[in-house]
N, C-alpha and C positions, 0 to 999 in steps of 0.2 A: 880112142877116148880112155879115160881112167878105167883100169881093169876092175870089174866088179861082177859078182855072180849072185843072183837073187834066189838063194836057197836058204837053208837054216844057217844060223850064225856059224856053227861049227864047220859046215861044209864050205861056207864062204871063207872062213879063216884058213882052212886047210888048202883051199884052191889058191888063195892069194899068197900064202907062204910057199907053196910049191912053185908058183910062177916066179916069186922073188928069188928063190934058190937057183933058178935056171939062168939068171943073169949074173954077170961077174962085175957088177958095179953097185954103187949105193942106190937104194930104193927108198921112196917115201911111203910110209905106212900112215893111212888116215883111218882112224877109228871113230865111229859115231854111235851115239846112243841117245834115247829119250831120257830126259831128266825132269825132275819136279820143276814147277814154274819158277823162273828166275828173272828178276828185274834187270833189263839190259843196261840201264845206267849204272846200277850197282856193279855189274860185271865189268863195265867200261872203267869205272873209277877204281875199283879194286885192282884191276889189271895194271894200274900205274905203278904199283909196288915193284913189279918185275919188268914191265914192258913199257915204261914211260918213254914216249917218243916213237913208239912203234904200235900205234893203235888206230883202229878204223871203226867208224860208227855209221850205220845206215838204217833209216826207218822210212817206210812208205807212208803216204797220207793215211791217217786213221790207224797207223801202226799195224797194218795187216801183215806186214813182214818186216822184222827187224833183225839185222845181222851185226854182230860185234866181233871184230877180229883183234887178237892180241899177239904181238911178236911177229917175227919174219922168219919163216921156215924156208922159203924159197923166194927169190927176187927176180923180176923180169923188167928190164929197162931198155930204153932206146934214146939216143941223142941224135937220131937222124933228123936232118933239117928239112925234110919234105914228107910226102905221103908214105914213104917207106916205113915210118915209125909204126904205123898200124900193123903192117905185114910183119915187121920185125918182132913185135911183141907177140903177135898171134903165132908165129912160127916157133918162138921160144916155148909158148904154152903147149903147142901141139907136141913138141919133143918131150917136154916135161911129163905130159900125161902118159907116155909110154913107160915111164919109170915110177908111176904112182899107183898104189893099190889101196882101194877103199874097202874097208871091212866094217859092216854095220849090222845092227840087229835087224831082223827080217822086216819089221814094220817101217823102218826108215829107208828101205831099199829104193823107192821111187821118189823120195821127197826132194823138191827143189831147194837149192842153196844149202845142202847138207853134204859133208865130205870136203874134198879139196876145192876151195872157192877162191877165185882170183879177184883181188880188190885193187882199185887204183884209178888212174886217170891220165889224161894227156894235157899238154899246154894248149893255150888258145892258138898261138901262132909260133911255130918253132923257128921262124926266121927273124922274129923281133929281137932287139937287143934287150936282154933281161936285166932287171935291177937285182942287186945283191939280196934283196928281201926274199927272192924266190929261189935262192940257192938250196939245193937238195930236192927240189921238185923238177924232175927231169922232163924232157919232151914227151916221154912215155914212161910211166912208172907204175908197176903192179907187184903185188906180193901175195904169197900164200901164208896165212897166219899160223902160228904154232898152236893157238887155242882159239876156238870160235864158238859163239853162241848163235843159234838160229831160232828165232821166236816166231811161231806161226799161229794161226787160228786153231790148228790141230794139236799144238803142243810145242814144247821146248826141246831143242836138241843140242847136245854138246859134241863138238868134233875136236879131236886131238890129232895133230900132225907131227910126225917126227921121222927123221932119216935113220935108216939102218945102214951101217957101213957096207954091208954086203948081205946077200940073201941068207947066209948061214946064221946071221944074227937077228933075222927078222922076227923069229918066234919070241925071243927074249924081249925085243922091242914091243911087240904086240901085247905081251903080258903086262909090261909096265904101263902102256897106254890104257889098257882095260882097267887095271887096278887104280890108276890115277883118276879116271873118269868116274869110277864108282865111289871114290872117296872125296870127289871134288866138292868144294864149298866156297862161299863168298862171305867175307866178314861184313858185319854191319858198318854202314858208312854215314857220315854227316857231310853235307855240302858246305863248301867254303863260302863265306860272305864275299861279295864283290869288293875289291879295293875302291878307293875313292878316285873318281874321275877328276883329274887335275887340268886337262887341256883337251879341247876339241878343235881341230884345225882342218879347214877345207882347203885342199891343195889345188893350186893352179886354176882357180875358178875363171879368172879373166881369160886365160889361154884357152880354156875349154869353151867358153862362150864364143871366142873368136874362131875356134875350130868349127863350130856350128855354122857360122857365116861362110867360112871357106867351103864347107861341105855343100851348103845350099847353092853357092855360086857355081860349084862344079856340076851340080844337077841341072841348073839353069842352062849350062853350057853343054848339056847332054853327055857328060862324061860318065855318069852312073846314075842309078835310080834311087838308091837308098844307102845310108851308112849308119851304123850304130856307134855312138860315141859315149864312152864311160868316163867317169871321174872318181876321185877317191877322197876319203876323209880319214884322218888319223886321230884316234882317241888314245890319250895317255893317262896312266893311272899311277897311284903311289905304291902299288905292289903288283905281283904277278897275277895275271888274269886266269882264273880257273876254267879250263875248257869244259869240264863236266857241268859246271853251273850254266854256261852258255848253251850247251846242248839241251840241258833240262828246260831252260826257259823257251827255247825254240820249239821243243816238243809240246809244251803247254800252250803256247800262243799260236803257232803256225801249223794247225792240225790238217790243213789242206795242202801242205807242202812236203817235199822230201827233205828230211833232216839228215845232214851228213857231216862227218868230221874225219879228217885224215891227218895224222901226225907224221912229221919228218924231223926227228931230233927235237930241238927246242921250239919248233914252229908247229902250228896247227891251223889247217885250212878248214873253215867251218861255215855252214850256211843252211838256209831253208829255201830250196828251189821249188817253185810251183811248176817247173817245166820239164817234163819227160822228153828226152831226146829219142830214145828207142827202148822198147821192151820186147824180149823174145821168150816165148814159152812153147817148147817144141818147135814147130815150124811157123807158128803164128807170131807176127810182129805188129807192133803198134807204135806210132809216133804221135806227139802232141804238138799241134800248131798253136802257139801262144804268142800273140803280138797284137798291139793296140791295147791301151789301158787307160783307166780313169780311177779316181779315188773312190773309197767307200763313203756312203752317206752317213750323216749323224743320226739318222733314224730310218725306219723302213721305207717311208714315203720318199725321202730324198735319195736313198740308195737305189730304189727302183727307177726314179727319174734319171739318175746318173747312168744307170745301166742301159736304159732305152736310148739315152743320148749317145752312148758309146756304140750301140748297135746300128746307129744311123749316121755316125760321123764319117764323112768321106775320107778324111786323112787317115784315120785309124783303120778303116776298112781296106784302103789301098795298101797300107803297111801290112795288114794281116794277109791279104791276098798274095803278096810277094812270098810269104812263108809257106802258105798252103800249096802254091804251084810248085815251088822248089822241092818240098818234101814229097808231094805227089809224084813228080817226075822221077825222083830218086827211087821211090818204091816201084814204079813201073819198070825200071831197069833191072831190079833185083828180085822182084816178087811177082807172084801171080795173085789173081782174085783181089786186086786192090780196090778198096772202097773208101769214099769220103762223103760227108754230108753236103747238102746243097749250099749251106751257109753256116756261119759261126753261131755259137751260143755264148753265154757268159760263164766265166770261171772266177769265183770269188775267193780271195784270201782275206786275212784280217784287215789289211790296209789298202789293198788294191783289187779291182775287178778287171779281168782281161777278156778279150775276144779269144774264143777257144774252138778249134776244130780238130777232132781226132782222125787219123788215117790208119787203116789196117791193111794187112796183106799176108800172104804165105810166102816165106823166104824160099827161094829156089835152092836146090841141093848144091849148086855150084858156088853159092855165096855164103859168107860167114857173118856173124854179128859185127865183127870189126870191119868187114867190107862195107856194111851199111853205115856204120859210124863215120867212116872216111868220106862217104858220099854226102852225108848229111851235114857234117861239121865244116864251117859254121853255117847254120841256117840263116836266112835273112833277118830273123829275130835277134840274132847275136852278132852278125857281121854286116850284112847288107846285100845289095844286089847291083850288078852281077857279083858273084861270090868272091872271086879272086881279086877283082879290082877293089872291092870294099875292104878286104883284108889289107891290101897295100895302102889304101887311104888311111885306115885306122893306124897302121904302123907309122905313117908319115905325120899325121896331125893330132892324134890323141895324146894329151899330155900326161900319160902314165904308162906303166908297164903292166900288161894284163896277166902274165904268168898263167896260172890255172883258172883265173876268173873267166867265167862264161865258156869254159871248156868242158868236154865230156868227162864225167866222173861216175864210177859205178862198180858193178861186179858181174862175174860170169862163173857158172859152175862147170863141172866136168862134162855135162851133157849140152853145154852151150846155151842153157837157159840163163838169162841175165837181164839187167836193166841199167841204163845210163841216163843221167840227167845233165842239163847244162848248169854249171855251177854259178848261178846268179844269186842275188840276195845273200851275199857271202862276205867273209872277211878273213884276213890272215893275222892270226894271233902270234906274237913273239914277245915273251917276257911280259913287260909292263905296258905294251902298246898293241893296238889292233888297227889294221888298215881295212877299211870298208869300201866296197865298190858298188856303183850303180850306174846304169846306162839307159839310153833311150834311142829309139829309132828316129833318124833324121831324114825327112823327105824335103822336097823342093820348097814347100810353103811353111816349114817349121819355124817357130818363133823361139829364139834362144831363151828368153825369160820363162816361157811356158815349159820348155824342156828342162830347165833348171828346177822348176817347181815339181816336175814329174820325178826327177831323181831324188828330191827331198822325200817324197812319199815312199819311194822304193828303198831308201836307206833306213826307214823306220824299223823294219823287223830286226835288223842287226843292231841298231842303236839301242833298241829296247832290250834285246837279249844280253847286251853288255852293260845293262844298268845305267845307260846314259839318257840324257834328256834330248828332245828334238832340237836340232840345231836351228 
């Protein structure tokens, strides 16, 4: 793991510098300290001055943990077209940690998401033929930021990462990092107004509706049990879309979701996902089964009625059970002390309420967070059932390129604490346009028109965040 010693700062620094001088190659020094409270969005926006195209934003529901990364100090990527991509990235990360030295003030010693933190994600299906819009988003792509803000309930922490050419230069590098962190400041900012929406286009709607009929016919022929089919909408504007304003709107409106943004050059993949794939804290892991949905009511009485309807709807309960069983089985193979509730409860976002079942366990020593991601992705909530057959059907009949849509995106620190969500309720911003994605689970008795209306509801968070009107 990342080398660190929890004594006084001076002892830590001396130890790390001594270890750095023992190696005859470049080392990464990571210096962290507590700072005065800092607005994450201001940090994200101010970072565009130097790090435009190389920024990452992550916020948990309720903003209990927010992480913002700027720049790319180390890059980890894989273009493997199979499951090897998870192992490939993890092996790169394990090798990297042997050359990284985290130096921190004593009180930051044990804090999660402080120090060298790995940000990034994977594509949904590495075997699909990708559209040009996803160029730059590899099958597996992660980075260590040059500068990082970690905001927690306990305080704010600044991490500065920088390479020292060799161990003999490590002390000079550390002094620069410490001096920079002490003098660090963010200038005051103003958020840009949204450009004017000039066009909203729903792509391939007829082909998507026909794909649903193809899928239900396949189920009636007992070829598979469920498949998730997504479609896309393209919004065009008269000027560049400000990613910071989109993130700000999502944070305001989607308080029960994970808000994320990851830039690659002139593109930004951004969204507000209600669905955790996996969270790891020490040896404890948790996944969220989120499948089966209905709209929110116009008032409390209607909302409660719709929620009760969802809790007793056979189609949605069957769809939800596919997810629960698959995630439960994956946990049993990698974890001990696995627990799940007897039945689902409701999880409500601003526009949608879902069936929700949490599953917990203790990860076995022989397994890593990435091992569990590989087993879980895609869950039946994002792909279908059986897993591999559903992925093949999606690639064959879905009239869009998924790229990173509905794929794992998240972070992991040097002690392998981390969290990944599935990147739904999301969009890909590039210049003056944004591609928005929404899907729904198709089972044997699915009605194409009803599924279309469900995607309309699921598109609302991103359309609103982009200043557009409901289609």
